[in-house]
Structures are given as structure tokens and as C-alpha cells.
Kinemage of the C-alpha trace (Angstrom):
@kinemage 1
@onewidth
@group {chain A} dominant
@subgroup {mainchain}
@vectorlist {calphas} color= white
{ca unk a 1} P -10.097 -26.216 -13.974
{ca unk a 2} L -6.045 -26.169 -13.635
{ca unk a 3} L -4.145 -23.400 -12.755
{ca unk a 4} L -2.138 -21.397 -15.250
{ca unk a 5} L 1.787 -20.823 -14.168
{ca unk a 6} L 1.396 -16.846 -13.537
{ca unk a 7} L -1.314 -17.668 -11.041
{ca unk a 8} L 0.749 -20.214 -9.157
{ca unk a 9} L 4.131 -17.965 -8.739
{ca unk a 10} L 1.927 -14.928 -7.846
{ca unk a 11} L -0.088 -17.047 -5.082
{ca unk a 12} L 3.396 -18.737 -3.978
{ca unk a 13} L 5.029 -15.103 -3.575
{ca unk a 14} L 1.638 -14.263 -1.522
{ca unk a 15} L 2.113 -17.246 0.498
{ca unk a 16} L 5.948 -16.599 1.050
{ca unk a 17} L 5.557 -13.015 1.884
{ca unk a 18} L 3.026 -13.879 4.484
{ca unk a 19} L 4.579 -16.478 6.046
{ca unk a 20} L 8.072 -14.500 6.607
{ca unk a 21} L 8.573 -12.358 9.614
{ca unk a 22} L 8.101 -8.994 9.256
{ca unk a 23} L 9.752 -5.998 10.272
{ca unk a 24} L 8.295 -4.539 12.965
{ca unk a 25} L 9.283 -0.800 13.808
{ca unk a 26} L 7.852 -0.789 17.266
{ca unk a 27} L 10.532 -3.669 18.053
{ca unk a 28} L 13.330 -3.777 15.726
{ca unk a 29} L 16.119 -0.829 14.932
{ca unk a 30} L 17.996 -3.013 12.218
{ca unk a 31} L 19.828 -6.012 10.927
{ca unk a 32} L 23.891 -6.271 11.089
{ca unk a 33} L 26.423 -8.348 9.295
{ca unk a 34} L 29.228 -9.204 11.769
{ca unk a 35} L 32.828 -10.503 10.801
{ca unk a 36} L 33.832 -12.005 13.805
{ca unk a 37} L 37.812 -12.884 13.891
{ca unk a 38} L 38.874 -15.016 16.658
{ca unk a 39} L 42.658 -15.749 17.279
{ca unk a 40} L 44.797 -17.533 20.047
{ca unk a 41} L 48.151 -16.111 20.982
{ca unk a 42} L 49.366 -19.728 21.352
{ca unk a 43} L 49.893 -23.307 20.751
{ca unk a 44} L 50.452 -22.371 16.558
{ca unk a 45} L 48.350 -18.765 17.193
{ca unk a 46} L 45.557 -20.884 15.067
{ca unk a 47} L 43.051 -18.129 13.641
{ca unk a 48} L 39.685 -18.035 11.510
{ca unk a 49} L 37.190 -15.656 10.775
{ca unk a 50} L 33.537 -15.940 9.924
{ca unk a 51} L 30.331 -13.269 9.467
{ca unk a 52} L 27.603 -13.916 11.420
{ca unk a 53} L 24.333 -12.406 11.358
{ca unk a 54} L 22.629 -10.288 14.323
{ca unk a 55} L 19.295 -8.428 15.237
{ca unk a 56} L 19.055 -5.319 17.004
{ca unk a 57} L 15.629 -5.179 18.821
{ca unk a 58} L 14.181 -2.621 21.487
{ca unk a 59} L 13.473 -4.250 24.876
{ca unk a 60} L 10.068 -3.729 26.626
{ca unk a 61} L 9.260 -2.602 30.202
{ca unk a 62} L 8.421 -6.104 31.247
{ca unk a 63} L 9.564 -9.234 30.238
{ca unk a 64} L 8.020 -10.999 27.002
{ca unk a 65} L 8.557 -14.227 25.359
{ca unk a 66} L 10.247 -13.484 22.090
{ca unk a 67} L 10.787 -10.973 19.131
{ca unk a 68} L 10.112 -11.891 15.688
{ca unk a 69} L 12.681 -10.535 13.347
{ca unk a 70} L 13.759 -11.119 10.031
{ca unk a 71} L 16.340 -13.508 11.149
{ca unk a 72} L 14.335 -15.546 13.058
{ca unk a 73} L 13.330 -15.451 16.796
{ca unk a 74} L 15.092 -13.267 19.442
{ca unk a 75} L 13.120 -15.002 22.776
{ca unk a 76} L 13.385 -14.782 26.146
{ca unk a 77} L 14.827 -17.664 27.116
{ca unk a 78} L 18.454 -17.113 25.263
{ca unk a 79} L 18.896 -14.441 27.438
{ca unk a 80} L 19.533 -13.739 31.056
{ca unk a 81} L 18.146 -10.135 31.158
{ca unk a 82} L 14.932 -9.332 28.673
{ca unk a 83} L 13.250 -6.173 29.861
{ca unk a 84} L 13.765 -2.829 31.851
{ca unk a 85} L 12.593 -4.065 35.127
{ca unk a 86} L 14.973 -7.382 34.516
{ca unk a 87} L 18.059 -4.639 34.069
{ca unk a 88} L 16.864 -2.948 37.402
{ca unk a 89} L 16.482 -5.333 39.564
{ca unk a 90} L 20.429 -6.748 38.602
{ca unk a 91} L 21.936 -3.604 38.535
{ca unk a 92} L 19.776 -0.914 40.458
{ca unk a 93} L 21.247 2.608 41.345
{ca unk a 94} L 23.981 1.927 38.149
{ca unk a 95} L 20.818 2.098 35.493
{ca unk a 96} L 18.819 4.640 37.853
{ca unk a 97} L 16.813 6.973 35.009
{ca unk a 98} L 16.805 4.019 32.043
{ca unk a 99} L 14.439 5.365 29.474
{ca unk a 100} L 15.382 2.917 26.832
{ca unk a 101} L 17.112 -0.565 26.529
{ca unk a 102} L 17.909 -2.016 23.138
{ca unk a 103} L 19.458 -5.577 22.180
{ca unk a 104} L 22.116 -6.519 19.666
{ca unk a 105} L 22.567 -10.306 19.159
{ca unk a 106} L 21.654 -13.430 16.814
{ca unk a 107} L 18.337 -14.863 16.683
{ca unk a 108} L 16.966 -18.357 16.824
{ca unk a 109} L 16.732 -19.639 13.105
{ca unk a 110} L 14.874 -23.004 13.038
{ca unk a 111} L 15.429 -23.584 16.632
{ca unk a 112} L 19.103 -23.544 16.355
{ca unk a 113} L 21.295 -20.235 17.330
{ca unk a 114} L 24.905 -19.574 17.486
{ca unk a 115} L 25.601 -17.156 19.852
{ca unk a 116} L 29.412 -15.428 19.979
{ca unk a 117} L 27.927 -12.817 22.138
{ca unk a 118} L 25.040 -10.514 22.614
{ca unk a 119} L 24.876 -6.996 23.561
{ca unk a 120} L 22.569 -4.287 25.811
{ca unk a 121} L 22.716 -0.676 25.145
{ca unk a 122} L 20.859 1.689 27.872
{ca unk a 123} L 19.666 5.575 27.405
{ca unk a 124} L 19.052 7.469 30.127
{ca unk a 125} L 17.488 10.487 27.569
{ca unk a 126} L 16.626 10.651 24.048
{ca unk a 127} L 20.403 11.024 23.105
{ca unk a 128} L 22.097 9.421 20.043
{ca unk a 129} L 24.514 7.534 22.021
{ca unk a 130} L 23.559 5.158 24.357
{ca unk a 131} L 24.841 5.899 28.268
{ca unk a 132} L 26.245 2.156 29.183
{ca unk a 133} L 26.010 -1.458 28.019
{ca unk a 134} L 26.487 -4.715 29.113
{ca unk a 135} L 27.626 -7.658 27.342
{ca unk a 136} L 26.932 -11.160 27.831
{ca unk a 137} L 28.537 -14.404 26.796
{ca unk a 138} L 27.449 -17.695 26.962
{ca unk a 139} L 28.032 -21.093 25.082
{ca unk a 140} L 28.282 -21.956 21.303
{ca unk a 141} L 24.697 -23.559 21.012
{ca unk a 142} L 23.568 -19.991 22.775
{ca unk a 143} L 22.884 -20.944 26.313
{ca unk a 144} L 23.683 -17.282 28.070
{ca unk a 145} L 25.894 -17.554 31.338
{ca unk a 146} L 27.344 -14.582 32.012
{ca unk a 147} L 26.860 -10.960 32.122
{ca unk a 148} L 29.483 -7.864 31.940
{ca unk a 149} L 28.570 -4.414 32.509
{ca unk a 150} L 29.948 -0.911 31.656
{ca unk a 151} L 28.904 2.241 33.365
{ca unk a 152} L 29.746 4.000 30.061
{ca unk a 153} L 30.810 3.668 26.539
{ca unk a 154} L 34.522 4.277 26.935
{ca unk a 155} L 35.146 2.277 30.070
{ca unk a 156} L 36.510 -1.534 29.467
{ca unk a 157} L 35.198 -4.227 31.309
{ca unk a 158} L 37.395 -6.301 33.028
{ca unk a 159} L 36.289 -8.983 34.852
{ca unk a 160} L 36.602 -12.833 35.720
{ca unk a 161} L 34.969 -15.171 33.378
{ca unk a 162} L 33.101 -17.147 35.515
{ca unk a 163} L 32.238 -20.028 33.489
{ca unk a 164} L 34.154 -22.600 31.319
{ca unk a 165} L 33.367 -21.424 27.817
{ca unk a 166} L 35.839 -23.972 26.070
{ca unk a 167} L 37.997 -26.612 27.429
{ca unk a 168} L 41.005 -24.193 27.207
{ca unk a 169} L 39.576 -21.952 29.585
{ca unk a 170} L 38.705 -21.248 33.338
{ca unk a 171} L 36.100 -19.850 35.531
{ca unk a 172} L 39.151 -18.049 37.046
{ca unk a 173} L 40.469 -16.515 33.637
{ca unk a 174} L 39.552 -12.681 33.077
{ca unk a 175} L 38.401 -11.031 30.063
{ca unk a 176} L 38.973 -7.588 28.862
{ca unk a 177} L 36.049 -6.498 26.659
{ca unk a 178} L 35.820 -2.920 25.045
{ca unk a 179} L 33.192 -1.505 22.586
{ca unk a 180} L 33.371 1.021 19.865
{ca unk a 181} L 30.540 3.402 19.161
{ca unk a 182} L 30.995 5.527 15.736
{ca unk a 183} L 28.401 7.905 13.453
{ca unk a 184} L 25.794 6.870 16.178
{ca unk a 185} L 26.034 2.915 15.949
{ca unk a 186} L 27.419 -0.136 16.892
{ca unk a 187} L 31.262 -0.366 15.248
{ca unk a 188} L 33.042 -2.678 17.098
{ca unk a 189} L 33.297 -5.295 20.105
{ca unk a 190} L 36.466 -6.556 21.292
{ca unk a 191} L 36.992 -9.475 23.834
{ca unk a 192} L 40.044 -10.762 25.060
{ca unk a 193} L 40.729 -13.455 27.665
{ca unk a 194} L 44.044 -13.952 29.892
{ca unk a 195} L 45.007 -16.034 33.035
{ca unk a 196} L 45.695 -13.229 35.575
{ca unk a 197} L 43.661 -9.934 35.565
{ca unk a 198} L 44.857 -7.635 32.937
{ca unk a 199} L 45.349 -3.933 32.827
{ca unk a 200} L 42.881 -1.442 31.477
{ca unk a 201} L 45.417 0.265 29.203
{ca unk a 202} L 45.467 -2.742 26.967
{ca unk a 203} L 49.309 -3.687 28.090
{ca unk a 204} L 49.124 -6.992 28.993
{ca unk a 205} L 49.082 -10.242 26.266
{ca unk a 206} L 45.574 -12.014 25.580
{ca unk a 207} L 45.977 -15.968 25.054
{ca unk a 208} L 42.612 -15.365 23.021
{ca unk a 209} L 41.412 -12.486 21.430
{ca unk a 210} L 37.987 -11.807 19.690
{ca unk a 211} L 37.040 -9.051 17.173
{ca unk a 212} L 33.820 -8.505 16.261
{ca unk a 213} L 33.038 -6.167 13.407
{ca unk a 214} L 29.160 -5.066 12.986
{ca unk a 215} L 28.350 -3.543 9.560
{ca unk a 216} L 24.821 -2.163 9.240
{ca unk a 217} L 23.070 -4.207 6.166
{ca unk a 218} L 19.350 -4.219 4.865
{ca unk a 219} L 19.606 -8.415 4.391
{ca unk a 220} L 22.616 -10.277 6.295
{ca unk a 221} L 24.204 -13.017 4.453
{ca unk a 222} L 25.727 -15.666 6.442
{ca unk a 223} L 26.200 -19.130 6.592
{ca unk a 224} L 23.103 -21.032 8.772
{ca unk a 225} L 23.167 -21.319 12.562
{ca unk a 226} L 23.597 -25.139 12.346
{ca unk a 227} L 26.395 -24.845 10.272
{ca unk a 228} L 28.330 -22.295 12.425
{ca unk a 229} L 27.202 -24.233 15.649
{ca unk a 230} L 29.119 -27.499 14.251
{ca unk a 231} L 31.885 -25.486 12.997
{ca unk a 232} L 32.767 -24.108 15.958
{ca unk a 233} L 32.290 -27.593 17.653
{ca unk a 234} L 34.863 -28.935 15.224
{ca unk a 235} L 37.335 -25.880 15.356
{ca unk a 236} L 37.426 -26.685 19.206
{ca unk a 237} L 38.602 -30.261 18.431
{ca unk a 238} L 41.223 -29.200 16.488
{ca unk a 239} L 42.641 -26.366 18.329
{ca unk a 240} L 42.334 -29.323 21.047
{ca unk a 241} L 44.544 -31.648 18.951
{ca unk a 242} L 47.106 -29.110 18.292
{ca unk a 243} L 47.568 -28.366 22.127
{ca unk a 244} L 48.609 -32.047 22.868
{ca unk a 245} L 44.950 -32.655 24.755
{ca unk a 246} L 44.202 -36.100 24.891
{ca unk a 247} L 41.143 -36.725 23.043
{ca unk a 248} L 38.465 -39.426 22.721
{ca unk a 249} L 38.441 -41.395 19.125
{ca unk a 250} L 35.377 -39.896 18.234
{ca unk a 251} L 36.920 -35.965 19.266
{ca unk a 252} L 39.918 -37.263 17.181
{ca unk a 253} L 37.576 -37.680 14.123
{ca unk a 254} L 36.196 -34.421 14.810
{ca unk a 255} L 39.313 -32.820 15.102
{ca unk a 256} L 40.499 -34.414 11.410
{ca unk a 257} L 36.878 -32.678 10.040
{ca unk a 258} L 38.030 -29.366 11.269
{ca unk a 259} L 41.267 -29.373 9.659
{ca unk a 260} L 39.110 -29.525 6.528
{ca unk a 261} L 37.149 -25.893 7.561
{ca unk a 262} L 38.560 -22.613 6.244
{ca unk a 263} L 41.349 -20.815 8.761
{ca unk a 264} L 43.221 -17.823 8.960
{ca unk a 265} L 46.125 -20.049 10.509
{ca unk a 266} L 45.626 -23.652 11.078
{ca unk a 267} L 46.438 -25.053 14.255
């Protein structure tokens, strides 16, 4: 006997709900839409922005393989730290008394992860505001490369980049990172890049400034990770061409495709 349409619809909804990752109050705190603005102060001052979905999860005392979220998987191999034990091993006395550790990051969606930045938050008590934070930076495809520690929310991070995120950067360049925490939640992270060590008061002029504005939401809306990853590669080629860097025929083609993307200011 054939099933009636309402039965098929009901069964399909049941399957979808059972297959989808469910919110876990033991490991998940919430979800964000992050409006990321990328600006360069040199070479025609290109700028672009995009919406990136982030998940906020609670990390355990010991390493685990992964944490399921509604956005996808937050995986151990996508991060340089993934537990209280790992943070204590790396930072020692700087994190004495650690009681709670959270991670705000992008999840791996269908095997792909676009990762502009991750933020670790550490508490030494049950206070609303965290006591310290760590910024984690890496490559556009989600590979983590460096960690940058701040002992409190008000202390800017000034550190050597330590890796080469784009063809225009250098390991010897410097990052200045600041975090704004308002009304008990993450509000903004700003990363600036300099060719020489900057001052803490913001007086130096960066050649790149990335501002990430976080908004807590029930379900983020953003382009798929595979699209954002490929779009980032196209933008790099377009900026390189605008800077007069000699490109291979393949990268020249990518640069032309990059010009078709939406820009706040095209290079």
C-alpha cells in the first residue's frame, strides 16, 4: 500500500531532525553571526566584508576528538589547544586556577572549514567575565598556526606574526590584537598587521586591519564554507595583481574571477 503524502512529510521531518546535530547544553554556549571587515591601507586600499558563522563551545579537562554543533563539527585537529590540560601545559602559571575554558570558532561544515580566527576564553572563577583570552590564527583552509595570549580582557596582544598567512605578509611582521567584551558576551575582535612592532596605544598605522563584530543569534545565516574559502583565495590573487606582483597564468585567471566578487573597495 502506498504511503499518503502527509505520512511521507512526517517521516521526512522525523529523519531530518534525528540526523541533524542537536544542541548540547553540556558543551555548547551559543552561536554567532560575525560580520568580518578586511581593510588594507596600501595599494589602492582594497576592502571587503562577509558574514561568518561561529559556535561557542565548552572545552573539557582532557582532549576530546570533536564537539558536534548545529553548524558542524568543532574538531581537535583544527586547533592548537583543545582542553584545560593543553592550556595549562602551554601557559603554566599564567593560567593558574583555571576553572572554565570556552572556544569561539568556526565549525567544519561537510569537511570544509573557513577560519578567519578563533578565540579561547578562560575563567578562574564563576564570574561573568573571563579572566584571560587567547587568539588563534591560521590559514584560510582552517589549518591553525599560531596562538597569541593576553592575561586579561583589557590587555592588547602585540606579538610577531610567526607564520606567513598571505603572500604579502612575513613571519617577522607584527600583530596587534584587541578584544571587546560587553554585557557579558564577546562583542568585537580587531587584528592589525604591521611591518614593525607597533605601540600599544594604537598610534601606529597598520597595513591590514580586520574587524570581527559578533552578534549572538539562534541560527547564523552565511555563505557555505567552501564558497568563503574559494572566495578568499580569489581575493588574494586580485589584491596581488593590484599590487603589481607577477602572477602565474592560473593566478592571473583567479585574479580576474576575484574582481567579480562583491568588494567594499575593489583593488
